[in-house]
MIDOSE-1310 file (N, C-alpha, C; in nm, 2 decimals, decimal comma, always signed):
residues 144
mser	-0,10/+1,82/+1,64/-0,01/+1,73/+1,58/-0,07/+1,60/+1,54; -0,05/+1,55/+1,42/-0,12/+1,43/+1,38/-0,05/+1,30/+1,43; -0,13/+1,20/+1,45/-0,08/+1,07/+1,49/-0,03/+1,00/+1,37; +0,09/+0,94/+1,38/+0,15/+0,86/+1,27/+0,14/+0,71/+1,29
hrse	+0,10/+0,64/+1,20/+0,09/+0,49/+1,21/+0,20/+0,44/+1,11; +0,27/+0,33/+1,16/+0,37/+0,27/+1,08/+0,35/+0,12/+1,09; +0,36/+0,05/+0,97/+0,34/-0,09/+0,96/+0,46/-0,14/+0,88; +0,52/-0,25/+0,93/+0,63/-0,31/+0,86/+0,57/-0,42/+0,77
faid	+0,64/-0,45/+0,66/+0,59/-0,56/+0,57/+0,62/-0,69/+0,64; +0,54/-0,79/+0,62/+0,56/-0,93/+0,66/+0,64/-1,00/+0,56; +0,77/-1,00/+0,58/+0,86/-1,06/+0,48/+0,87/-1,21/+0,51; +0,83/-1,29/+0,41/+0,84/-1,44/+0,43/+0,99/-1,47/+0,40
prya	+1,06/-1,54/+0,50/+1,20/-1,57/+0,49/+1,23/-1,65/+0,36; +1,14/-1,72/+0,30/+1,17/-1,80/+0,18/+1,19/-1,70/+0,06; +1,14/-1,58/+0,07/+1,15/-1,49/-0,04/+1,25/-1,37/-0,01; +1,31/-1,37/+0,10/+1,39/-1,26/+0,15/+1,51/-1,23/+0,05
rvlg	+1,57/-1,33/+0,00/+1,68/-1,31/-0,10/+1,64/-1,24/-0,23; +1,53/-1,29/-0,28/+1,47/-1,23/-0,40/+1,43/-1,09/-0,38; +1,36/-1,06/-0,27/+1,32/-0,93/-0,23/+1,44/-0,83/-0,21; +1,55/-0,89/-0,16/+1,67/-0,81/-0,14/+1,72/-0,76/-0,28
lfgv	+1,70/-0,83/-0,39/+1,74/-0,78/-0,52/+1,67/-0,65/-0,55; +1,55/-0,63/-0,50/+1,47/-0,50/-0,52/+1,50/-0,40/-0,41; +1,59/-0,43/-0,32/+1,62/-0,34/-0,21/+1,52/-0,35/-0,10; +1,44/-0,45/-0,10/+1,34/-0,47/+0,00/+1,40/-0,55/+0,12
rpdr	+1,42/-0,48/+0,23/+1,47/-0,53/+0,36/+1,38/-0,47/+0,47; +1,39/-0,53/+0,58/+1,30/-0,48/+0,69/+1,33/-0,33/+0,72; +1,45/-0,28/+0,70/+1,47/-0,14/+0,73/+1,44/-0,05/+0,61; +1,40/-0,11/+0,49/+1,36/-0,03/+0,37/+1,23/-0,07/+0,32
asvt	+1,14/-0,12/+0,40/+1,01/-0,15/+0,36/+0,91/-0,13/+0,47; +0,82/-0,02/+0,45/+0,72/+0,01/+0,55/+0,61/+0,09/+0,49; +0,50/+0,09/+0,56/+0,38/+0,17/+0,52/+0,36/+0,27/+0,64; +0,34/+0,39/+0,61/+0,31/+0,49/+0,71/+0,19/+0,57/+0,66
fddt	+0,11/+0,62/+0,76/+0,01/+0,71/+0,73/-0,02/+0,80/+0,85; -0,07/+0,92/+0,83/-0,11/+1,01/+0,93/-0,25/+1,06/+0,90; -0,28/+1,18/+0,95/-0,42/+1,22/+0,92/-0,44/+1,29/+0,78; -0,33/+1,29/+0,70/-0,34/+1,35/+0,57/-0,30/+1,26/+0,45
slrv	-0,20/+1,17/+0,48/-0,15/+1,09/+0,36/-0,10/+0,95/+0,40; -0,10/+0,87/+0,29/-0,04/+0,74/+0,30/+0,09/+0,74/+0,22; +0,19/+0,68/+0,28/+0,32/+0,67/+0,21/+0,38/+0,53/+0,23; +0,44/+0,48/+0,12/+0,49/+0,34/+0,12/+0,64/+0,35/+0,07
rfgf	+0,72/+0,28/+0,14/+0,86/+0,26/+0,10/+0,87/+0,11/+0,08; +0,91/+0,07/-0,04/+0,93/-0,07/-0,08/+1,06/-0,08/-0,15; +1,17/-0,09/-0,07/+1,30/-0,10/-0,13/+1,33/+0,02/-0,22; +1,35/+0,01/-0,35/+1,38/+0,12/-0,43/+1,26/+0,20/-0,47
wrfa	+1,14/+0,16/-0,44/+1,01/+0,22/-0,48/+0,95/+0,30/-0,37; +0,88/+0,41/-0,41/+0,80/+0,49/-0,32/+0,66/+0,51/-0,38; +0,57/+0,53/-0,29/+0,43/+0,56/-0,33/+0,37/+0,65/-0,23; +0,29/+0,74/-0,27/+0,22/+0,83/-0,18/+0,08/+0,88/-0,24
tels	-0,01/+0,90/-0,15/-0,14/+0,96/-0,19/-0,21/+1,02/-0,07; -0,30/+1,10/-0,09/-0,37/+1,17/+0,02/-0,48/+1,07/+0,07; -0,50/+1,07/+0,20/-0,60/+0,98/+0,26/-0,74/+1,01/+0,20; -0,77/+1,13/+0,16/-0,90/+1,16/+0,10/-0,92/+1,09/-0,03
nidr	-0,81/+1,04/-0,09/-0,82/+0,97/-0,22/-0,85/+0,82/-0,20; -0,85/+0,77/-0,08/-0,87/+0,63/-0,05/-1,02/+0,61/-0,05; -1,06/+0,52/-0,14/-1,21/+0,48/-0,15/-1,24/+0,37/-0,05; -1,16/+0,26/-0,05/-1,19/+0,15/+0,04/-1,06/+0,07/+0,05
vcit	-1,06/-0,01/+0,16/-0,95/-0,10/+0,19/-1,01/-0,24/+0,21; -0,96/-0,34/+0,15/-1,01/-0,48/+0,16/-0,90/-0,58/+0,18; -0,93/-0,69/+0,24/-0,83/-0,80/+0,26/-0,83/-0,89/+0,14; -0,71/-0,92/+0,10/-0,70/-1,01/-0,02/-0,60/-1,13/+0,02
gpya	-0,61/-1,23/-0,06/-0,52/-1,35/-0,04/-0,60/-1,46/+0,02; -0,54/-1,58/+0,04/-0,40/-1,60/+0,00/-0,38/-1,60/-0,15; -0,25/-1,58/-0,19/-0,22/-1,57/-0,33/-0,16/-1,70/-0,38; -0,21/-1,75/-0,49/-0,18/-1,88/-0,54/-0,04/-1,89/-0,59
salr	+0,02/-1,79/-0,64/+0,15/-1,80/-0,71/+0,25/-1,70/-0,65; +0,36/-1,74/-0,60/+0,46/-1,65/-0,55/+0,52/-1,57/-0,66; +0,53/-1,63/-0,78/+0,58/-1,56/-0,90/+0,50/-1,44/-0,93; +0,37/-1,45/-0,91/+0,28/-1,33/-0,94/+0,25/-1,24/-0,82
aigp	+0,30/-1,28/-0,70/+0,27/-1,20/-0,59/+0,40/-1,13/-0,53; +0,51/-1,20/-0,52/+0,62/-1,15/-0,45/+0,70/-1,04/-0,53; +0,73/-0,93/-0,46/+0,80/-0,82/-0,52/+0,71/-0,71/-0,58; +0,76/-0,61/-0,65/+0,68/-0,51/-0,71/+0,62/-0,56/-0,84
hisl	+0,49/-0,53/-0,86/+0,42/-0,58/-0,98/+0,32/-0,47/-1,02; +0,29/-0,47/-1,15/+0,18/-0,39/-1,20/+0,09/-0,49/-1,27; -0,04/-0,48/-1,24/-0,13/-0,57/-1,30/-0,16/-0,53/-1,44; -0,15/-0,63/-1,53/-0,18/-0,60/-1,67/-0,33/-0,59/-1,69
adrg	-0,41/-0,64/-1,60/-0,56/-0,63/-1,61/-0,61/-0,49/-1,58; -0,56/-0,43/-1,47/-0,62/-0,30/-1,43/-0,52/-0,20/-1,39; -0,39/-0,22/-1,41/-0,28/-0,13/-1,38/-0,26/-0,11/-1,23; -0,32/-0,20/-1,15/-0,30/-0,19/-1,00/-0,16/-0,22/-0,97
lsfc	-0,11/-0,16/-0,86/+0,03/-0,18/-0,82/+0,03/-0,27/-0,70; +0,13/-0,36/-0,69/+0,14/-0,46/-0,58/+0,28/-0,45/-0,52; +0,29/-0,44/-0,39/+0,41/-0,45/-0,32/+0,39/-0,56/-0,22; +0,43/-0,68/-0,25/+0,40/-0,80/-0,17/+0,53/-0,87/-0,13
tntd	+0,52/-0,92/+0,00/+0,64/-0,99/+0,05/+0,61/-1,13/+0,10; +0,49/-1,17/+0,08/+0,45/-1,31/+0,12/+0,32/-1,35/+0,04; +0,28/-1,47/+0,05/+0,16/-1,52/-0,03/+0,04/-1,54/+0,06; +0,05/-1,50/+0,19/-0,06/-1,53/+0,28/-0,18/-1,43/+0,27
lgac	-0,17/-1,32/+0,33/-0,28/-1,22/+0,32/-0,22/-1,08/+0,30; -0,30/-1,00/+0,23/-0,26/-0,86/+0,21/-0,38/-0,77/+0,22; -0,35/-0,64/+0,21/-0,46/-0,54/+0,21/-0,45/-0,46/+0,07; -0,57/-0,45/+0,01/-0,58/-0,38/-0,12/-0,64/-0,25/-0,09
vlfr	-0,57/-0,14/-0,12/-0,62/-0,01/-0,11/-0,67/+0,04/-0,24; -0,79/+0,08/-0,25/-0,85/+0,12/-0,38/-0,87/+0,27/-0,37; -0,84/+0,34/-0,48/-0,84/+0,49/-0,48/-0,96/+0,55/-0,55; -1,00/+0,67/-0,51/-1,11/+0,74/-0,58/-1,06/+0,78/-0,72
spvp	-0,93/+0,83/-0,73/-0,87/+0,88/-0,85/-0,74/+0,80/-0,86; -0,71/+0,74/-0,98/-0,58/+0,66/-0,99/-0,46/+0,75/-0,97; -0,36/+0,69/-0,92/-0,24/+0,76/-0,87/-0,12/+0,73/-0,96; -0,05/+0,84/-1,01/+0,07/+0,81/-1,09/+0,19/+0,79/-1,00
trat	+0,29/+0,72/-1,05/+0,41/+0,70/-0,97/+0,53/+0,74/-1,05; +0,64/+0,77/-0,98/+0,77/+0,79/-1,05/+0,82/+0,67/-1,12; +0,79/+0,55/-1,06/+0,84/+0,42/-1,11/+0,79/+0,40/-1,25; +0,68/+0,46/-1,29/+0,63/+0,44/-1,43/+0,64/+0,58/-1,50
lgll	+0,72/+0,66/-1,45/+0,74/+0,80/-1,51/+0,61/+0,88/-1,52; +0,52/+0,84/-1,43/+0,39/+0,91/-1,44/+0,30/+0,87/-1,55; +0,35/+0,78/-1,64/+0,27/+0,74/-1,76/+0,15/+0,65/-1,72; +0,16/+0,57/-1,62/+0,05/+0,49/-1,57/+0,00/+0,54/-1,44
khpg	-0,13/+0,54/-1,43/-0,20/+0,58/-1,30/-0,26/+0,45/-1,25; -0,24/+0,43/-1,12/-0,27/+0,31/-1,05/-0,41/+0,32/-0,98; -0,51/+0,24/-1,00/-0,64/+0,25/-0,94/-0,63/+0,19/-0,80; -0,53/+0,11/-0,77/-0,52/+0,04/-0,64/-0,38/+0,00/-0,61
ltlt	-0,36/-0,04/-0,48/-0,23/-0,08/-0,43/-0,25/-0,19/-0,33; -0,19/-0,30/-0,36/-0,19/-0,42/-0,27/-0,06/-0,43/-0,20; -0,07/-0,45/-0,06/+0,04/-0,45/+0,03/+0,03/-0,57/+0,12; +0,14/-0,61/+0,18/+0,14/-0,72/+0,27/+0,20/-0,68/+0,40
pqdp	+0,13/-0,60/+0,48/+0,18/-0,56/+0,61/+0,17/-0,67/+0,71; +0,24/-0,66/+0,82/+0,25/-0,77/+0,92/+0,11/-0,81/+0,97; +0,02/-0,71/+0,99/-0,12/-0,74/+1,03/-0,21/-0,67/+0,93; -0,24/-0,74/+0,82/-0,33/-0,68/+0,72/-0,47/-0,64/+0,77
rgfa	-0,53/-0,71/+0,85/-0,66/-0,67/+0,91/-0,65/-0,55/+0,99; -0,55/-0,55/+1,08/-0,54/-0,43/+1,17/-0,50/-0,31/+1,09; -0,41/-0,33/+0,99/-0,37/-0,22/+0,90/-0,50/-0,16/+0,83; -0,58/-0,25/+0,77/-0,70/-0,21/+0,70/-0,79/-0,13/+0,79
ealt	-0,81/-0,18/+0,91/-0,90/-0,11/+1,00/-0,85/+0,03/+1,04; -0,72/+0,03/+1,07/-0,66/+0,16/+1,11/-0,66/+0,26/+1,00; -0,63/+0,22/+0,87/-0,63/+0,31/+0,76/-0,77/+0,35/+0,73; -0,87/+0,27/+0,74/-1,01/+0,31/+0,71/-1,05/+0,41/+0,81
aard	-1,02/+0,39/+0,94/-1,05/+0,48/+1,04/-0,98/+0,62/+1,02; -0,86/+0,62/+0,98/-0,78/+0,74/+0,95/-0,85/+0,81/+0,83; -0,88/+0,74/+0,73/-0,95/+0,80/+0,61/-1,08/+0,86/+0,65; -1,16/+0,79/+0,73/-1,29/+0,84/+0,77/-1,27/+0,97/+0,86
aara	-1,17/+0,97/+0,94/-1,15/+1,09/+1,03/-1,10/+1,21/+0,94; -1,02/+1,18/+0,84/-0,97/+1,28/+0,75/-1,09/+1,34/+0,67; -1,18/+1,25/+0,63/-1,30/+1,30/+0,55/-1,39/+1,39/+0,64; -1,40/+1,36/+0,77/-1,48/+1,43/+0,86/-1,42/+1,56/+0,90
spnd	-1,29/+1,58/+0,87/-1,22/+1,71/+0,90/-1,28/+1,82/+0,83; -1,30/+1,94/+0,89/-1,35/+2,06/+0,82/-1,25/+2,11/+0,72; -1,12/+2,06/+0,72/-1,02/+2,11/+0,63/-1,02/+2,03/+0,50; -1,10/+1,91/+0,50/-1,10/+1,83/+0,38/-1,21/+1,87/+0,29
ptsd	-1,17/+1,91/+0,16/-1,27/+1,96/+0,07/-1,36/+1,85/+0,02; -1,33/+1,72/+0,05/-1,42/+1,62/+0,00/-1,52/+1,58/+0,11; -1,51/+1,64/+0,23/-1,60/+1,60/+0,34/-1,74/+1,66/+0,31; -1,84/+1,59/+0,37/-1,98/+1,64/+0,35/-2,02/+1,74/+0,46
């Protein structure tokens, strides 16, 4: 049986009302992963990809503008997806192959996803370790 990791989003109280308009509340915003996949629930939005599709995870922030950081966003520069709940620190997950989402009707594929979990550094370390373990698995076709 696989171990499941769950991280809540670090919701800044200053932005809680705005995030609530997107359905983002503590009970409807979390990131989970196990030994095969990463799944995100961000209010009305969902995101999922296989762990083997994760290229790297890096820490980002602080973010200069709440307007450009808070809530669900798609970058006009690279089509990256952001689910952010504060302007402090986040984790950017970059993918080997861009991932389509239902939110964009599958028309856009996202090369990365930026999140603001409660412990971005701990999240990044745990996700990287899970990705590395998944790649080392004999069942992973991308393992060496």
